[in-house]
N, C-alpha and C positions, 0 to 999 in steps of 0.2 A: 445326575452330575457326578463328576469324578470326585473321589476323595482327595484329601490333601496329600502332597508328595511325601510328607514326613511319615505317613502310614505305610508307604511302599506300595500302594495300590495303583491300578492303571489310571491313566490320565486321558482327558478328552482333547481332541485336536481343536485348533483355533479356527474361527470363521475366517473366510477369505477377506472380508472387509476389515476385520481387526488386524490381520497381518499387513494389509496395505496401509491402514492408518498408522501402524507402528513404523513402517518405512518412511512415511511422510513426516512423522514426528522426528525421526532421526535426521532427515534432511533439514528440517527447520532448526533443530538444535545446532547442527554444524554451521549453518548460515548465521545463527545468532552468536555463536562463539567467535566466528571469524569477524563479524562486524564489530563486536566488542573489542577484539584484539586490534583491528586496524584503527579504531578510534583513538588508541593510545599513541598513534604515530601521526596524528593530524598536524601537530606542530613541527614535524620534521620536513625535510626537503621532499617535494612530490616525487613519487616513484622509488622511494628508498626500499620498499619491499618488493618491487617488481622483479628484481633479479633472483630473489630467494623465495618467491611466493609458493611454488610447489613444495619446497622443503619445509616451510613454516606450516603449511596446511597439513603435511604428513606428520609433523611433530605434534600438532594439536590433536589430530585423529589418533595418534599413538597414545596420548594421555587419556582420551576418551575411551579407547579400547581397554586400557589398563584398569579403569574404574568401572567398566560396564561388562564386557564380555569375559574378560579374564577373572574378574572378582565375583560377578553375580550371574554369569551365564545368560545375560540378557542385555539388550541395548536399552537406552533411556526410554525410547518409545514403547518398547515391550514392557518395561517395568511400570510405566504409567497405566498400561492396559492389562496388567496382571498376567503377563505372558513371559515365558523364558524358553531358551533352547533346550532341546532334549537330544541326547545321542541316539540317533535312529539306527545306527549300525549294530546296536545291541540286539540280541535275539528275544529279549523280553519286552513286554508292553509296559513294565514298570519304569518309573522315571530314572534315567541315568544321566548324570551331568556330562558336559563336554570334556573330552580328554585334553591334555595339554597340547598334543599334536594338532587337534582340531582347532583349538584357540589360536595357535601359532599360524596355521595355514589360513585361518580366517583373516588374520592381520595381514598376511602377505597378499592374499587375493584382493582385499578391499583397499587397504592403505597403499600397499606397494604397487598394485595395478593402477590405481588412480595417479600415483606419483609418476609412474613410467609413462602413462598416457599424456600427462601434462608436460613432461620434461623431454620426451623423446624428440619432439620437433626441434627444440633448442639444441639438443645434443648433436643432431645430424644436419641441421639446416645450413651450417657454414662449411660442411665437409663436401669437398668436390671429388673425392676419390670414388672409384666405382664400387669398392667394397662397402663403403658407408651408404651409398645410394641403395645398394641391394638390401642392407640391413634395415634401412628406413622403409623400403617397400614391403619387406617381410613383416615389420611391426604394424604397418598400416593394414596389411592383409589380415594379420592376426587380430587386430582390433575390430575390423569389420566382421570377421568370423565370430568373435565373441559376442558382438552385438546381435548377430543373427541367431546364435544359440540362446542368448538371453530372451529374444522374442519368442522362440519356440518353447522355451521353458515357461514363459509367462502364459502362453496359450494352454499348455498342459496344466499349469497351476489353476487357471480358470475352470478347467474341467474337473480336476481331482481335488483341488483345495490344499495341496501340500507343496512345500518348497517354493516360496514366493520368488526367490532369486536363484540364479544359476550357482552362486557360491554355496548356498544351502544344499542344493542337490548334489554338487560334487563332493562336499564334505560329509554329507549324510547327517545333517542337523535339522531338526524339525521344531516348529513352534507349538507349544502346548500351554495350557493354563497352569499356572503355578499354585493356584488356590481354587477351591470349589466356587463355581459361579452360582449366585442366587438370583432370584427374580427381583428385578429392580423396579421401583416405583418411579414413574416418569411424570413430572409435572410440566404443564404447558403454559403456566402463567407467564414465564419469561418470554416464550415464543409469541404468545398473544400480544404482550406489551410491545415487542419489537415490530411485529406486523402492524400494530396500530400506529406506532411512531413513523414507520416507513411510509404508510399510506398517507399520514398527515403531511409528511415532508413532500411527497410527490404532489399532493393537492396544493401546497403553497407554491411549489415550483411552477405549477400550471397557472395558478391564480395571480401571482405577483406581476407578471408582465402585462396583465390585462388592466391593472390599476394605474391610473395617471397620477403618480405621486406628486409631480410638480404642480399640477392643477389643484390637487387636494391641499398641498402645503400653502399655496397662495390663497386658497379659499379660507383656510383656517387663520392665516395671518390677517386677512381682510376682516374676519369676524373679531379678532383680538384687537386690531388697531383700525377701527373705522375712521372715516374721514372726519366725522363730527367729534371724535374723541381726541384729535390732534390739537396740540397747543398752538397758540398764535405764532410762535417762532417757527414751528415746523411748517405751518401753512405758508408762512412768509418765504421759507427756504424753497418750498415747492413752487410757489408762485414766481419767484425770481430765478428759478431754474438753477439752483445751486446744488442740488442733489438728485441722484437717480432714485426713482421710487422702488427700484428692485435691489440695487447693490448699496445704496446709501452714500455713494461717493460722488465727487464732482462729475457731472455727465460728460462723457466722451462722445462727440458727434450727437448732440441732443436731438431727440425726436419725440413727437407726440403721437397719440393714437386717437385723438378727438376729445380727450378729457383735459382738465387743467394740469395734469401731472406730466412730468418730463422723465425720459428714460435715456440711458445710453443706447446707441444704435445697436451694438452687439448684444446687449442684454435683452432688449425687446425683440430683436430679430431672431435670436436663438430660441427664446421662449415661444414666439409665435410659430416658428417652424416646427417646434416640438409639439405644440398644441394649437390647432387652428381655432379653438374656442377659448383662447387665452383672454382673461379679463384683468383689469388693473387691480393690483393688490390693495390700493388705497380706497378706491371708490366702487370697484366692481364693474366699471364700464368695459364693454367689449371693444375689440380692435376694429374700428371702422376704416381707418386708412392710416398708414404709417408715413408720417410727413416730417421733414426736418423743421427745426424751430425757425420761425420767420425772422427773428431779430438776432443780432449778434451778442454773444456773451463776452463781456470784457474780462480778460484774464486777470486784470488788476483786482477784480472783485473777490478773487480767491483769498486775498490777504486782508480783506476788510473784516 
């Protein structure tokens, strides 16, 4: 492994996956900062930032550049992964920090280029002159060419492992470890626990639709409130058809299923359609036939 940079010795290059992880961490940080910033304007009129969004994003990226690349020669993602930029234009393999010109051009290429890409459409969309149309076409062509060059650079990066972005290759800056790397002890307890819980969750997702919760609920209620355990007043209510055995309210369109108890038509019909083996929650009788009540219930009894 390489010695520390403070000793002035040569440094080791960074693995490809570490460089890509640093780029992803940088993107995640920018999105986090932007989401936190926009949350401050939730109480304002909608679209208040729409007209100045590219400028605001550029200003936030400028602040990030000031406290990362300019101050520490490393982005936030690189600092987390023990990485920083090295001036690869120097003839020595010893660590050389970035020059001020490289830092400034890094700001122009990253922040300025992104701002121009987001703002150029608004700058020339309302212009009808031929000269502005040509400028817009030139910018579109240049943007496409840069993306093509970025793709070629990425393919070269996958082969050689240096210069993950086109900006790094143009400016001659290279990712290196800023401290010696030691062998890490990796524990798999957390991974095993996560795999176990994910497997248990998938098992529940598969099992729960197979359980007839409604029937189980009614079965438990029939055990807890058997017909023999009802008081005389409750039996009298059921006998005189003044309450539904399911919802407990005055029965609407009262129906029976062959037992002494009465149900609302919609209560018994929905439960029977849901479960063809539905049983009465009071006495456990199965549905033999769904029939309307033979005699008329006087609505005046509701006030008795």
